[in-house]
C-alpha positions in Angstrom: -19.7 72.6 -5.5 -17.7 71.5 -2.5 -20.1 68.6 -1.9 -19.7 67.5 -5.6 -15.9 67.5 -5.3 -16.1 65.4 -2.1 -18.3 62.8 -3.9 -16.0 62.6 -6.9 -13.0 62.2 -4.7 -14.7 59.4 -2.7 -15.7 57.6 -5.9 -12.2 57.8 -7.4 -10.7 56.3 -4.2 -13.3 53.5 -4.2 -12.4 52.7 -7.8 -8.7 52.7 -7.1 -9.1 50.3 -4.2 -11.3 47.9 -6.2 -8.8 47.9 -9.1 -5.9 47.1 -6.7 -7.9 44.2 -5.2 -8.5 42.7 -8.6 -4.8 42.9 -9.4 -3.6 40.8 -6.4 -6.0 37.9 -7.1 -4.3 37.2 -10.4 -1.1 36.0 -8.7 -2.7 32.7 -7.5 -2.6 31.3 -11.1 1.2 31.3 -11.1 1.5 28.4 -8.6 3.1 25.2 -9.8 1.4 22.1 -8.7 0.6 18.7 -10.0 -0.3 18.2 -13.6 -4.0 18.4 -14.4 -4.3 15.0 -16.1 -4.2 12.0 -13.9 -1.9 9.1 -14.9 -2.2 5.4 -14.1 1.0 3.9 -12.6 1.5 0.3 -11.4 3.9 -0.4 -8.6 4.4 -1.0 -4.9 3.6 1.3 -2.0 6.3 1.4 0.7 5.7 -0.2 4.1 5.4 3.3 5.7 3.0 4.5 3.0 5.0 7.5 2.1 6.6 6.5 -1.2 5.7 4.5 -4.3 8.0 2.6 -6.6 6.9 2.2 -10.2 7.2 -1.2 -11.9 7.9 0.2 -15.4 11.0 2.2 -14.6 11.8 1.6 -10.9 11.3 5.3 -10.3 10.4 6.3 -6.7 7.8 8.9 -6.0 6.9 10.7 -2.7 3.2 10.4 -1.9 1.8 13.8 -1.1 -1.4 12.5 0.5 -0.4 9.3 2.3 -3.9 9.0 3.9 -5.2 8.1 0.4 -3.2 4.8 0.4 -3.8 4.0 4.1 -4.3 0.2 4.5 -2.4 -0.6 1.3 1.1 -0.2 2.7 3.4 -2.8 1.1 0.9 -3.8 -1.5 1.2 -4.0 -5.3 -1.3 -1.5 -6.7 -2.3 0.6 -9.7 -2.5 4.3 -8.8 -4.5 7.0 -10.6 -2.5 10.0 -9.6 -1.4 13.5 -10.6 2.4 13.5 -11.0 4.2 16.7 -10.0 5.9 18.8 -12.7 9.3 17.8 -11.4 8.3 14.1 -11.6 9.3 13.3 -7.9 5.9 13.2 -6.2 2.3 12.1 -6.7 -1.1 13.2 -5.5 -3.2 10.0 -5.4 -6.7 10.3 -6.8 -7.6 6.6 -6.5 -6.0 3.2 -6.3 -6.8 -0.5 -6.9 -5.0 -3.6 -6.1 -2.9 -4.7 -9.2 -4.8 -7.6 -10.9 -7.9 -6.9 -8.7 -11.2 -5.3 -9.6 -11.7 -3.6 -6.2 -11.2 0.1 -6.3 -10.7 2.7 -3.6 -11.7 6.2 -4.8 -10.4 9.2 -2.8 -11.5 12.0 -5.1 -13.2 14.9 -3.3 -16.1 15.9 -5.5 
């Protein structure tokens, strides 16, 4: 009888710990990040490659991944990017020179 009680106690502890582990993983879904749908925006990349100014409304965005636009500093481009929820920064998915057919794709598949 003592052996049976020890096994039941051990199983109940194991169950409790597994339920606690499942509960903590649900908190990762609450993070706010860029929108899930990429948007096309035409404008100019700054000379340092850290900001982008839109042609349509003159709005300035911070580029979260400046390596994606490396080599295009100061150029007029069309970005495919995920815009942040607060509309102040972008994660560049791909870019092409405005009026050009050449495309640089930086998606990580």
